[in-house]
C-alpha positions in Angstrom: 61.3 -195.7 -6.8 57.7 -195.9 -8.1 56.6 -197.7 -4.9 58.4 -195.2 -2.6 56.8 -192.3 -4.5 53.3 -193.8 -4.0 53.8 -194.3 -0.3 55.1 -190.8 0.1 52.1 -189.3 -1.7 49.7 -191.4 0.4 51.4 -190.1 3.6 51.1 -186.5 2.5 47.5 -187.0 1.6 46.8 -188.6 5.0 48.3 -185.6 6.7 45.6 -183.5 5.1 43.0 -185.2 7.2 41.8 -183.3 10.3 41.9 -185.1 13.6 38.7 -186.7 14.8 38.9 -184.7 18.0 39.0 -181.5 16.0 36.1 -182.5 13.9 33.9 -183.5 16.8 34.5 -180.2 18.5 33.4 -178.2 15.5 30.0 -176.3 15.8 28.8 -178.2 12.7 28.7 -181.4 14.8 26.9 -180.0 17.9 23.4 -181.0 16.7 24.6 -184.4 15.4 26.2 -185.3 18.8 23.0 -184.2 20.5 20.9 -186.5 18.3 23.1 -189.5 18.1 25.5 -189.4 21.0 29.3 -188.6 21.1 30.5 -192.2 21.0 28.4 -193.1 17.9 29.5 -189.9 16.0 33.1 -190.5 16.9 32.9 -194.1 15.6 31.3 -192.9 12.4 34.1 -190.4 11.9 36.8 -193.1 12.5 35.2 -195.3 9.9 35.1 -192.3 7.4 38.8 -191.5 8.1 39.7 -195.1 7.4 37.8 -195.1 4.1 39.4 -191.8 3.1 43.0 -193.1 3.8 42.5 -195.7 1.1 41.2 -193.1 -1.5 42.6 -190.3 -3.6 42.1 -187.3 -1.4 42.9 -184.8 -4.1 39.4 -185.3 -5.5 37.6 -185.5 -2.2 35.6 -182.8 -0.3 37.1 -182.7 3.2 35.0 -179.9 4.5 33.2 -180.2 7.8 29.9 -180.2 5.9 31.0 -183.2 3.8 32.1 -185.0 7.0 28.8 -184.3 8.6 26.8 -185.6 5.6 28.9 -188.8 5.5 28.6 -189.3 9.2 24.8 -188.9 9.0 24.7 -191.5 6.2 26.8 -193.9 8.2 24.8 -193.5 11.4 21.5 -194.1 9.6 22.9 -197.3 8.2 24.7 -198.6 11.3 22.9 -197.2 14.4 19.4 -197.2 15.8 17.8 -193.8 15.5 16.8 -193.6 19.1 13.6 -191.8 20.2 13.3 -189.4 17.4 10.2 -187.2 17.0 8.3 -187.7 13.7 5.3 -186.4 11.9 2.6 -189.0 12.2 0.6 -188.8 9.0 -0.5 -192.4 9.0 -4.1 -191.7 9.9 -3.7 -193.7 13.2 -4.1 -191.2 16.0 -3.0 -193.4 19.0 -0.2 -195.2 17.1 1.5 -197.8 19.3 4.7 -197.8 17.3 4.8 -194.0 17.3 4.4 -193.5 21.1 0.6 -193.7 21.5 -1.1 -190.7 23.0 0.8 -187.4 22.7 1.0 -185.1 25.7 0.3 -181.4 25.9 3.5 -179.4 26.3 2.1 -177.3 29.1 1.0 -180.4 30.9 4.5 -181.9 30.5 6.1 -178.7 31.7 4.2 -178.8 34.9 5.1 -182.4 35.4 8.8 -181.9 34.8 9.1 -180.2 38.1 8.8 -183.6 39.7 12.1 -184.6 38.0 14.1 -181.4 38.2 13.3 -180.6 41.9 12.9 -182.5 45.1 9.2 -183.5 45.3 6.8 -185.0 47.8 6.8 -188.3 46.0 6.6 -190.3 49.2 6.5 -187.6 51.8 3.4 -186.4 53.8 3.7 -182.7 54.5 0.9 -182.8 57.1 2.6 -185.4 59.3 6.2 -184.8 58.3 6.7 -188.5 57.7 6.8 -191.0 54.8 3.7 -190.8 52.7 2.0 -192.8 50.0 3.3 -192.3 46.5 -0.1 -193.0 44.9 -2.3 -191.1 47.3 -3.2 -188.2 45.1 -3.6 -190.4 42.0 -5.9 -192.7 44.0 -8.0 -189.7 45.2 -8.5 -188.4 41.7 -9.3 -191.8 40.2 -11.9 -192.5 42.9 -13.5 -189.1 42.2 -13.6 -189.6 38.5 -14.8 -193.3 38.5 -16.8 -193.6 41.7 -14.5 -196.4 42.9 -13.7 -197.1 46.5 -10.0 -197.3 45.8 -7.4 -197.5 43.0 -3.9 -198.9 42.1 -1.6 -197.8 39.4 1.3 -199.7 37.7 3.4 -199.2 34.7 1.0 -200.5 32.0 -2.3 -202.3 31.6 -0.7 -205.7 31.0 1.0 -205.3 34.4 -2.4 -204.3 35.8 -4.0 -207.4 34.5 -1.1 -209.6 35.6 -0.8 -208.4 39.2 -4.6 -208.5 39.7 -4.7 -212.2 38.5 -1.6 -213.1 40.5 -3.0 -211.5 43.7 -6.6 -212.7 43.6 -6.3 -216.0 41.9 -2.8 -217.4 42.6 -2.9 -221.2 41.9 -6.7 -220.8 41.5 -9.1 -220.8 38.6 -10.0 -217.8 36.5 -13.1 -218.2 34.2 -13.2 -216.4 30.9 -15.0 -216.7 27.6 -13.0 -218.2 24.7 -14.2 -215.3 22.6 -12.3 -212.9 24.9 -8.9 -214.6 24.9 -7.3 -211.7 23.1 -4.0 -211.1 21.4 -2.7 -207.6 21.0 0.3 -205.9 19.4 3.7 -207.6 19.8 2.1 -211.1 20.0 1.0 -210.4 23.6 -1.6 -213.1 24.4 -3.9 -213.1 27.4 -3.7 -216.9 28.0 0.1 -216.6 28.2 -0.1 -213.7 30.7 -2.5 -215.8 32.8 0.0 -218.7 32.8 2.8 -216.4 34.0 0.5 -215.1 36.7 0.3 -218.6 38.2 -3.4 -218.8 37.6 -5.4 -221.6 36.0 -7.3 -220.6 32.9 -10.8 -222.0 32.5 -12.2 -221.3 29.0 -15.9 -221.4 28.6 -18.2 -221.1 25.5 -17.0 -220.8 22.0 -15.2 -218.2 20.0 -18.4 -216.6 18.8 -21.1 -217.6 21.4 -20.9 -217.8 25.2 -23.9 -218.0 27.5 -24.4 -217.5 31.2 -24.8 -221.2 31.8 -21.3 -221.7 30.4 -19.9 -219.7 33.3 -22.3 -221.3 35.8 -21.2 -224.8 34.8 -17.5 -223.9 35.1 -17.6 -222.7 38.7 -15.9 -225.1 41.2 -14.5 -224.6 44.7 -11.2 -223.6 43.0 -12.8 -220.7 41.1 -11.3 -217.4 42.4 -12.2 -214.9 39.7 -14.6 -214.2 36.8 -12.9 -212.3 34.0 -14.5 -210.3 31.3 -12.4 -208.6 28.6 -13.9 -205.7 26.7 -13.4 -206.2 22.9 -11.5 -202.9 22.4 -9.2 -204.2 19.7 -11.5 -206.6 17.8 -15.2 -207.2 16.9 -17.1 -210.4 16.6 -20.2 -209.8 14.5 -23.0 -212.0 12.9 -23.9 -215.2 14.6 -22.5 -214.2 18.0 -23.6 -213.9 21.7 -21.8 -212.7 24.8 -22.8 -212.5 28.4 -23.4 -208.9 29.7 -21.6 -207.4 32.6 -24.9 -207.2 34.5 -25.5 -210.9 34.2 -21.9 -211.7 35.4 -22.3 -209.3 38.3 -25.4 -211.2 39.5 -23.5 -214.5 39.1 -20.5 -213.1 41.0 -22.6 -212.0 43.9 -24.5 -215.3 44.0 -21.3 -217.3 44.0 -19.2 -214.8 46.1 -16.5 -214.6 43.4 -15.1 -211.2 42.4 -15.7 -210.0 38.8 -12.8 -208.4 37.0 -13.3 -206.3 33.8 -10.4 -205.4 31.6 -11.6 -202.4 29.6 -8.3 -202.1 27.7 -8.5 -198.6 26.3 -10.4 -196.9 29.1 -12.2 -193.5 28.4 -13.0 -191.0 31.1 -15.2 -188.8 28.9 -18.1 -189.2 26.5 -16.6 -189.7 23.1 -19.9 -188.9 21.4 -19.1 -185.2 21.7 -16.4 -185.9 19.1 -18.7 -187.8 16.8 -17.5 -191.2 17.9 -19.6 -194.1 19.2 -20.0 -194.3 22.9 -17.0 -196.0 24.7 -17.8 -197.7 28.0 -16.4 -195.7 30.9 -15.2 -197.2 34.2 -17.7 -195.2 36.2 -20.6 -196.9 34.4 -19.4 -200.4 35.4 -18.4 -199.4 38.9 -22.0 -198.1 39.4 -23.2 -201.5 38.0 -21.2 -203.4 40.6 -18.1 -204.7 38.9 -15.5 -205.4 41.6 -12.3 -204.4 39.7 -11.6 -202.7 36.4 -8.3 -202.3 34.6 -7.5 -200.0 31.7 -4.6 -198.1 30.0 -3.4 -194.6 30.7 -2.0 -193.9 27.2 -4.9 -194.8 25.0 -8.3 -193.1 25.1 -7.3 -191.5 28.4 -4.7 -189.6 26.4 -2.1 -189.7 29.2 1.3 -191.4 29.9 1.8 -195.1 29.9 0.1 -196.6 32.9 -2.0 -199.5 34.1 -4.9 -198.4 36.1 -6.9 -200.5 38.5 -10.1 -199.2 40.2 -12.6 -201.0 42.3 -13.3 -202.3 45.8 -11.0 -201.0 48.5 -10.3 -204.5 50.0 -9.3 -205.9 46.7 -7.1 -202.9 45.9 -5.3 -203.3 49.2 -4.6 -206.9 48.5 -3.0 -205.9 45.2 -0.9 -203.2 46.8 0.4 -205.8 49.3 1.6 -208.1 46.5 5.5 -208.2 46.9 5.8 -207.7 43.1 3.9 -204.4 43.2 7.1 -202.6 43.7 8.6 -204.1 40.6 5.7 -202.7 38.5 5.3 -199.3 40.1 5.4 -196.1 38.1 8.3 -193.7 38.3 7.9 -190.1 39.7 7.7 -188.4 36.3 5.0 -190.8 35.0 3.1 -190.3 38.2 3.3 -186.6 37.8 2.1 -186.8 34.2 -0.8 -189.0 35.1 -1.7 -186.7 38.0 -1.8 -183.7 35.6 -3.9 -185.7 33.0 -6.4 -186.8 35.6 -6.6 -183.2 36.9 -7.5 -182.1 33.4 -10.5 -184.5 33.5 -11.8 -182.8 36.6 -12.5 -179.7 34.5 -14.5 -181.1 31.5 -15.1 -177.6 30.0 -11.4 -177.1 29.5 -10.4 -180.7 28.9 -9.5 -180.1 25.3 -6.9 -177.5 26.3 -4.8 -180.1 28.3 -5.3 -183.4 26.5 -3.8 -183.6 23.0 -6.0 -186.5 21.9 -9.1 -184.4 22.4 -7.5 -181.6 20.4 -6.8 -184.0 17.5 -10.3 -185.4 17.6 -11.8 -181.8 17.5 -9.8 -180.4 14.5 -12.3 -178.5 12.3 -12.6 -179.7 8.7 -11.6 -176.3 7.4 -8.3 -176.5 9.3 -7.6 -179.9 7.7 -8.3 -178.5 4.3 -6.0 -175.6 5.0 -3.2 -177.9 5.9 -3.8 -180.1 2.9 -3.8 -177.0 0.6 -0.3 -176.0 1.7 1.1 -179.5 1.8 -0.2 -180.3 -1.6 1.3 -177.1 -3.1 4.8 -177.9 -1.9 4.6 -181.6 -2.9 3.3 -180.6 -6.4 6.3 -178.4 -6.8 8.9 -180.8 -5.4 7.5 -184.0 -7.0 6.6 -183.0 -10.6 6.6 -186.6 -11.8 4.0 -187.6 -9.3 0.2 -187.0 -9.1 -0.6 -185.1 -5.9 -4.3 -184.8 -4.9 -6.4 -183.7 -1.9 -9.0 -186.3 -0.9 -11.4 -187.1 1.9 -10.2 -190.0 4.0 -10.7 -191.8 7.3 -8.5 -191.7 10.5 -8.5 -194.5 13.1 -8.1 -194.1 16.8 -5.6 -197.0 16.9 -4.0 -199.0 19.8 -7.0 -201.3 19.7 -9.5 -198.5 20.5 -12.8 -198.8 18.6 -11.4 -200.9 15.7 -14.5 -200.6 13.6 -14.8 -196.8 14.0 -13.3 -194.2 11.6 -13.0 -190.5 12.0 -13.5 -188.4 8.8 -10.4 -186.5 7.8 -8.6 -184.9 4.8 -5.5 -186.5 3.2 -3.0 -185.6 0.6 -2.4 -188.6 -1.7 0.6 -189.1 -4.0 0.4 -191.5 -6.9 2.8 -192.7 -9.7 2.4 -195.1 -12.6 5.3 -197.2 -11.1 4.6 -198.6 -7.7 8.3 -198.9 -7.0 8.5 -195.1 -7.1 5.9 -194.8 -4.4 7.8 -197.3 -2.2 11.0 -195.4 -2.7 9.2 -192.1 -1.9 7.8 -193.5 1.3 11.3 -194.4 2.4 12.6 -190.9 1.4 9.9 -189.4 3.6 11.2 -191.5 6.5 14.7 -190.2 5.9 13.7 -186.5 6.3 14.5 -184.6 9.4 12.2 -184.9 11.2 10.9 -188.1 9.5 7.5 -187.9 7.9 5.6 -191.2 8.4 2.6 -191.9 6.0 1.0 -195.0 4.8 0.7 -196.8 1.5 -2.9 -197.6 0.5 -4.3 -198.6 -2.9 -0.8 -198.0 -4.5 -0.7 -194.4 -3.2 1.2 -192.7 -0.4 -1.4 -191.3 1.9 -0.6 -188.4 4.2 -3.4 -187.7 6.8 -3.6 -184.0 7.7 -4.6 -184.7 11.4 -0.9 -185.2 12.1 0.3 -182.1 10.1 1.1 -180.0 13.2 3.0 -177.8 13.5 2.2 -177.0 9.9 5.1 -174.5 9.3 7.7 -177.1 10.4 6.1 -179.8 8.2 6.2 -177.5 5.2 9.8 -176.6 5.9 10.7 -180.3 6.2 8.9 -181.2 2.9 10.7 -178.2 1.2 14.0 -180.1 1.7 12.8 -182.8 -0.7 15.1 -183.1 -3.8 
């Protein structure tokens, strides 16, 4: 009898559980489904129901709010977050892990028309026939850099790869040992060159390379001279490298193209923002470099793209490579790049359309204003922690000017127990939207350059318990 009674009670309790379909359709779950997807939320609810069936339901909160909270906890533990917006308070402006350059909302809105309506992606209105999908991009890049022609692909690694594969297939490419870079994600230039079916010829040493090293390496199999701008590292002290001018003269003398990988690639003078001068493609095109590659989502402040500018004949060869189609940009990325380049044609109003320029130009008083409000909330919400406002340094990030810092204001949080700081950093990452800072010198540092929009950040921090 005792066993029968227990089973009967469990059956009655189970009948109290709402159906999963009923829960999913509730308004309380609309936002959750939008963020995580219907299938993932449904699986979370099934798991929760199974757990509840094995528990005493009399003492359980079976409200929709409780279900939602448990579903959120399950999703965070068992599912990837997806592409969730965050507050980047790390002090790294172009953060590779956080999406690199941010885009201006108005610029994005203008570009979205390319995806929500039919567009002249590959249609020539003048002739009424098929057109060139990169024609307008090529025109703008030639105007901005002084190059004869241009090619765009989906990122700079692809730009380097297809250039090598096109111009030096089964041939030799000569490059200084000090420029055989590795960037984020263990991406290494020598490995990319191997995949491009070119033969790497290393010259010089890690810290010193001379013109004679290049000269001595040239054979009938040499198809390309490659120079890599040290955008993500710096060799100082007992060092020497060969200038672009020297290599241009050598390339002309030996009738071998010179390729320059600028990496970050800036189309405006960064000195106006208090930063050191960054080499611009136009400068090297004017010098006589044959081909230049650079990124679209670093110092350019645009979408992910690999940009190649230079001699028309060489660009045409690259466009004829059968694998160019596999690396081409989609219509939305092309539209975003077009709008970004268009902004550079109007230098006086560049800051209005390129978010990176806006971030670099934030006034100190505005940073202090943000810090004051953030500090006030954190002091209230974290009484056991020491909250201070301090001067700090931001970095450009993504390999751009690695030795350069940008003065900023930060809110720092300290505690006598380091474990509390580590736990707090994780708590910040679990906020909605997540707040990403950095731990430095046993403190959690929140850079105020990323504290925008301020009212939303303050609201998010107010949810701390």
